[in-house]
N, C-alpha and C positions, 0 to 999 in steps of 0.2 A: 504492501498502499504505500501510494507516496501522495504527500502533501503537496493541496494545488495551490496556485498563488490569483490570486485577485490582481484583475486586471479593471483599474477604474477612469473611463470617459470624462477628464474632469478639465476636457479644453476648452468646449463653448461657454459660448458667454448666456444665452438664453433670451433670442429678443424679444419670444411675445411677454417673459418673464421683466425682462428690462434692469437686470443686476446679474453678480456676479451670482449666480442663486446659489453654485455647490458651496458654499460658504455661510448661505444663512441658516441662520440659527431658528430650530425647532423644539429642539427639547425641553426641559423644565431649565438646564444650566446651559444654554442657548447650544445646545450640539449640534448639527448641521445632520443632515439627512447623511452624509458619508462616513457620518461617528457610528451610526445602526448601520451599516451597510458592514461595516468592520466587524463591529461588535459581534454581528450573528455571523462574518466569513468565521469569524477566530473561535467561535463555540463549536465551527462545523470542520474544523481540520484544516484549514488554511492556513499554511506555514507563513506566506507572503503576501505584501501589496506594492502595485505598480501605477503612481499614478500618473496621468497621459492628460500633461496642460504645457500651458505658452511662457515664454516667457514676458511676455507683458503683466502678470499678475503673479512673477513667479516668487517672488519677495515676501504677497502679501498671504501666495497660499501656505509659503513652508510656512512660515509665524506659527498658523497656526495647526498646518497637517505635517509634524515633523512626529521623525519616530516617538520620539519621548512622550510627546499625545497619548500613544498605547500602552505606555508599561513598559516596554519590551516585550509585551505580548505577538508582537507580528514585526518581521523583516520590514523594510519600506526601503523601494526607489521612488525616482522618478525619472522620467523621460517630457522632451518635448513633442508636439506636433508646429509644425512652419511650414510656412505655405513652401520652401525654397526644399522641405525635408525628403525629395524625391530619387525614384529608382536610378542609378546607373546611366544616360543616354536621354534623360527627359528634364526639361524643363519648365520653369512658368508661363504661359500665355502671358504674352505685354499685355494689360487690363485685368488679371486676375487675383482680386483678391480676397474671394471668397473662398473659409477652410473647405481641404480635399472631401472632407464626409468624414464618416466611423470607421468604414475599416484602414483606413491610410491610418487614423488613431491609432486602431488595432498593431499596423505594422512598426511603427515608434518602437514597441514595446522589443522588437524579435531581441534586440543583443541581451534583455535584463532576463527574458523567459525562457527556460529549457526544461520547462514539466506542463504537463496539463493543467490548462489556466482556464477561470471565467472571465466573462467581460460583461462589468456592467455599466450601465447610465450615471454618475453622481448623483442625479437631482430625481431620482427613482426610489424609492422604499417601496421593497421585494417582501420584505416581511422573512421572517426565520428560520419558516418552512424550507421556503425556496430553496437558500443557502446549504440545508440537511441534503436538498433531493438534488443542488447539482455538486457540490460538496461529495457528496457517498459516490457519486457515477466517474468523476475524475479521478478519484482517489484510486481508482481498479484500471486506468490507464497507461499507466509508466510503460512507457516503449513500447505503443499501438500506434499506429498511424492513419487518419483515414476515418477515423470514427469519435465524430459529436456529438454535441445534445445541445438543448435550449429548456427552459422551462420555458412553459406557456401558460398564460393564465387564460381562465376561462373575460370573454368581455364582457360579461356586465361587472366584474370585480375590476375593471380597466376605464371607467368611467369619470367623468369630468362635469359638475353642475353647472359650471362656468364658460363652458364652452364649448365647440368641438374638440377632436381629437383626433390623431392619426394614429392608425393601428398595423401592422404585419398580421391580414388573418388569414390563416393555415389551415394546408390540410393536411390530416396527415394517415399514410398507409395502414394495412390489417399488421404489420408488422410493429406497427408504431413507430416511424421514422416519417420524418419531412419530407413531404411529395411535391410541394411549395408552396409559397409563404408570395403571396400578392399587398401590396401598402394599399391599405385604404384612408382614403381623408374626410374629412371632416365630416365626422361619427358621434351620432347624438341620443340621447333619447328623447322622445315625441313627447306631447302633451298626451296620446292614447296611451303612453307607458311601451309601444314600440321602439326600437335600435336601429336606426337607419342610418344608411352613409351617402353622402350627396356629392364626392366626387363624376369628372365626368357629365354634371350633367342626369346623374342619373338620381333616385332619390327608392333605395333597394332595401330591404330589411333583412336585417340578418340575427344570428341566433341570441340568443340569449349566454350558454355555454358555447361559442364558436372558437375557438383556440384564437388567441392571438399572441403574437412577442411583448415580450419589453424590452428587447433588447439587453436582454439576460443568456447569454450563452456560455459553452464550455466547448473547451479547441483542442488540442494538443500541438506543439511546435512546428510541427510541416505544412500547418496551417500560415506560418511567416512567408516560407516559402512559397508555396504556393500563388498566396497574394502577391509579392513581389515579383512574380513573374506574371501572374492577368494585370494588374496595373498597367503594361506597356498599350496592351490592347485595347484596356477599356477608355486612359488616355487619347487611341489616335480614334477612337468612335465619339469621345466627348470633348476632347481639347476646344473645339469653337462656343462652345456651351461652357460660358464663363462661372454662370451658377451650379451646375452640372460636380455630383457628387459620389465618389465612390464608397458605396455602402456596405454593411456588414451583411445587408439578405444577399447582394449585387453578388457578393462573393462567394456565396452561401450557395445559391438559387445553382450558379454556374457550376460547383463543383457535383452538387446534386446531377444535376441537369447531364453532367458527360459520365459521371457512374462515378468520377473520382473518391470520392464521398458518401459515410451514411450519419443522418443525425436524426440520433434521438429525441420524440418530443416528450419527456416531463412535467407530469400536469401537476400546476398546485391550481392549492383550493384556496391559498391568501389571497387578499385582500391587498393589490394597490392602490399606495397612495405616492403623492405627488403632488407638484407645484408647476403643472402647464402653466397657467395663471397667479398673479399674485393671491383673488377671491379665494385660491385655494388649500391657504396658509395653514388657515385660522381649523379648516378640519381637517388638516394633518395633526397640526400640534393636538387638539381635540383627541385624535383617533390614540395620540404615542400617551397624552395623559392616561385613556382606559388602557394601553396596553401593561403602563404602569401599575396600576391599581388591579389591574391583575394579573401581577408579579411578572408579567415577561420579559421586564427590563427594569432593571433598579433608576432608583430619580437619578445617582449621578453617576454616570455612566461608566469614567473612565476609574474615579475613586480608589 
């Protein structure tokens, strides 16, 4: 059994939320969502955390999330996602200012991770059960290749009361592996109770228990090699679109589609929490207080 690593994607600023939400206090002692994620990961047997950040806010970020914060409970490393950090032979197109996306962020950790690893968004509260499920799976993959996983949530447990959301809607085959993942935007619960997505001019209903991706994936290190190799192809197809992004689902769908890898879909009945909008924060804080009252977390997380 191997101790997996947690890769935290914290380089984004959260345009809709309007601030560096990765560091925003949501716990009773100003703990951030990241704190709860790492606390849950430690309990689930993870041995290291790697943060993907940007140099523009590194000083501010590292003043908070240094190894000292976690009391030596877990090793900490930092890598940087910058526009110019590209595979050999690829250059930044003139006029490009937008970051390259989540899978590019994952690629930045290739030199820091040599064991099975989980990828999370810094601003998603996934719940302890999700870390236990993915941690157990990854701990058995030492030396394996092409065997990946993800934790899927029931759609009805991932909505916001304050606006629409985008989710990766998953199709799962008879073996429990991912068959396809399609990004659906503008998903919301309607006044009549139905869950509907509106992207592409459609108004299509989705079932309450539709499995969706919240970017909680598990990979083995060979994933870095595949990503680096494929980035050039993706870049050639998208370089003229200065807002295109190299997403994790893009890479996952490619590897599944060509038969290179299988990705096991692990289901979680946990309630996802997040701060897609500023108005989501009070509900998240109330949920954390409830979990503390139920004994799921201590009031002072790192004491």
